[in-house]
C-alpha positions in Angstrom: 197.9 31.1 188.8 195.3 28.1 188.6 195.2 28.1 184.6 198.5 27.4 184.5 198.9 24.9 187.3 196.0 23.1 185.0 197.9 23.5 182.1 201.3 21.9 183.6 199.4 19.2 184.7 197.5 18.2 181.2 200.6 19.0 179.3 203.9 19.1 181.0 207.1 20.8 180.6 207.6 23.1 177.0 204.6 21.7 175.7 202.2 24.3 178.2 204.1 27.0 176.9 203.7 26.1 173.0 200.1 25.5 173.9 200.0 28.9 175.9 201.0 30.5 172.5 199.0 29.0 170.1 196.1 29.8 172.4 196.7 32.9 173.7 197.3 34.3 169.8 194.7 32.0 168.0 194.5 33.4 164.9 198.5 33.9 164.4 200.3 31.3 162.5 203.2 30.1 164.0 206.3 28.4 162.6 208.4 25.6 164.3 211.1 28.2 165.5 208.7 30.7 167.1 206.8 27.8 168.8 210.7 26.8 170.2 212.1 29.9 171.1 208.6 30.4 173.0 209.3 27.4 175.1 212.9 28.1 175.6 214.1 24.8 173.3 215.7 23.8 170.6 213.2 23.5 167.1 214.3 19.6 166.9 213.4 19.6 171.0 209.8 21.6 169.9 208.8 18.9 167.3 207.8 15.9 169.4 205.8 18.4 171.3 204.4 19.6 168.3 203.2 16.1 166.8 201.5 15.5 170.5 199.6 18.4 170.0 198.9 17.4 166.5 197.9 14.1 167.2 195.6 15.1 170.2 193.7 17.4 167.3 195.0 20.6 169.2 196.5 22.1 165.9 196.3 22.4 162.2 199.2 22.3 160.0 199.4 24.2 156.6 202.9 24.3 154.2 204.0 27.2 152.3 207.5 27.5 150.9 208.3 24.1 152.5 208.1 25.3 155.5 205.3 24.1 158.1 203.0 26.3 160.1 200.7 25.6 162.8 197.6 27.3 164.6 194.9 26.4 167.4 192.3 23.8 165.7 189.1 26.1 166.4 187.3 22.5 165.8 188.7 21.1 168.6 186.0 19.9 171.8 188.6 21.6 174.2 189.3 24.7 172.0 187.0 27.1 173.5 188.0 26.1 177.4 191.6 26.2 176.4 191.0 29.7 174.5 189.1 30.9 177.7 191.8 29.7 179.9 194.3 32.0 177.9 191.9 35.1 178.5 191.8 34.4 181.8 195.7 34.5 182.2 196.1 37.4 180.4 193.5 39.0 182.8 195.6 38.1 185.7 198.5 40.0 184.6 196.5 43.1 183.8 197.4 42.5 180.1 201.1 43.9 181.4 203.9 44.1 178.5 207.5 44.3 180.1 210.7 44.8 178.0 213.4 42.8 179.4 216.8 44.0 178.6 219.8 41.5 179.6 223.2 41.3 177.8 223.2 37.3 178.8 221.0 35.8 176.2 220.4 32.6 178.4 219.3 34.6 181.0 216.6 37.0 179.4 215.4 33.9 177.4 214.8 32.2 180.9 213.2 35.4 182.6 210.8 36.0 179.4 209.7 32.5 179.8 209.3 32.9 183.8 206.9 36.0 182.7 205.1 34.9 179.6 204.0 31.7 181.9 202.5 34.0 184.3 200.6 35.6 181.0 202.6 38.8 180.5 203.8 39.7 177.2 207.3 40.3 176.9 209.7 41.9 174.8 213.3 40.5 175.0 216.3 42.5 174.2 220.4 42.1 174.8 221.4 45.4 174.0 220.2 48.8 175.7 220.6 50.2 171.6 217.9 47.5 170.8 215.4 48.3 173.8 215.1 51.8 172.7 214.4 50.7 169.6 211.4 48.5 170.9 210.3 50.6 173.3 209.7 53.3 170.6 208.1 50.7 168.4 205.8 49.9 171.3 204.2 52.2 173.2 202.6 50.2 175.0 205.1 49.1 177.5 204.1 49.3 181.3 207.3 48.1 182.7 211.5 47.6 182.0 213.0 45.1 183.5 216.6 45.3 182.8 220.6 44.4 183.7 222.8 47.2 185.6 226.2 46.3 183.8 226.0 46.0 180.0 228.5 47.4 177.3 227.8 50.6 176.3 224.7 51.8 177.7 224.0 50.5 181.1 220.9 50.4 182.8 221.1 53.5 184.7 221.3 55.6 181.8 218.6 53.4 179.8 215.8 54.3 182.1 216.9 57.8 182.1 216.2 57.8 178.7 213.6 55.9 178.6 211.6 57.6 181.2 212.2 61.0 179.3 209.7 59.3 176.8 207.5 57.6 179.4 207.5 59.1 183.1 205.1 56.4 184.7 207.2 53.3 183.4 207.6 50.9 186.1 211.1 49.6 186.5 213.1 47.1 188.0 217.0 46.9 188.0 218.4 43.4 188.5 222.3 42.8 189.2 224.6 39.9 190.5 227.3 42.7 192.1 226.2 46.4 192.7 223.4 47.3 194.8 220.9 50.3 194.4 223.0 52.7 195.3 222.6 55.9 192.2 219.9 54.4 190.8 216.9 57.1 189.1 214.4 57.6 191.5 211.2 55.1 191.6 213.3 52.1 190.5 213.1 48.8 192.2 216.6 47.0 192.7 216.5 42.8 192.1 219.8 41.1 193.3 221.0 38.1 191.0 220.9 35.2 191.0 217.2 35.1 191.3 214.1 32.7 191.9 211.1 32.5 190.2 209.0 33.9 192.9 211.3 36.8 193.8 211.0 37.9 190.2 207.2 37.5 190.1 206.5 39.4 193.6 208.6 42.3 192.6 206.8 42.5 189.3 203.5 42.7 190.5 204.5 45.1 193.2 206.1 47.7 190.5 202.8 47.0 188.1 200.7 47.6 190.8 202.7 51.0 192.0 202.6 52.4 188.8 200.2 50.9 186.8 196.7 50.5 188.7 195.0 49.9 185.6 195.6 48.5 182.6 192.8 47.9 179.5 190.5 48.4 182.3 191.9 45.5 184.8 192.4 46.4 188.2 195.3 44.9 190.4 
């Protein structure tokens, strides 16, 4: 995606994820912890990136109750260009929303960061029961990306329950030690460990298959 390649050139590393979050949701005030989480790093590690963006005039800051909050600086000469870039990235992803369910937090976080870097909106959960709750609160979810083997309800059972609520839900089940035998109908399988290109390819394929048009955008 050209937009993210350009951002990676101008703002390498975690800074591009922080910048992407700020300009994708320009009206939101972010704290350090939330921006760090979006970039997949600690708050301590995020501070130099935040300072760099402040020094470039890309952030405005406010302090409330002893905490700093950050927002994209609309008066920046490059604000319009960066904001437009985020809109284009969202259009390239079709405005799709993905629910990630993975009981290994590190794997879940890396997966979320990859998907967000391609312009998708992502909800990250670590337990099937949390996934059920988020799904009930977020009816716009288009694709479920779930591990198969999890404590309690496994990925197959989760698909059955969620498709009772949304029959056209796109599904990708992933595992490192099982095949696709016994999967509910219409589920795709992603072998773990996976590489970014494999993840991107299967997610886009399933969204094209189940959700040909999202927010008026054709895939």
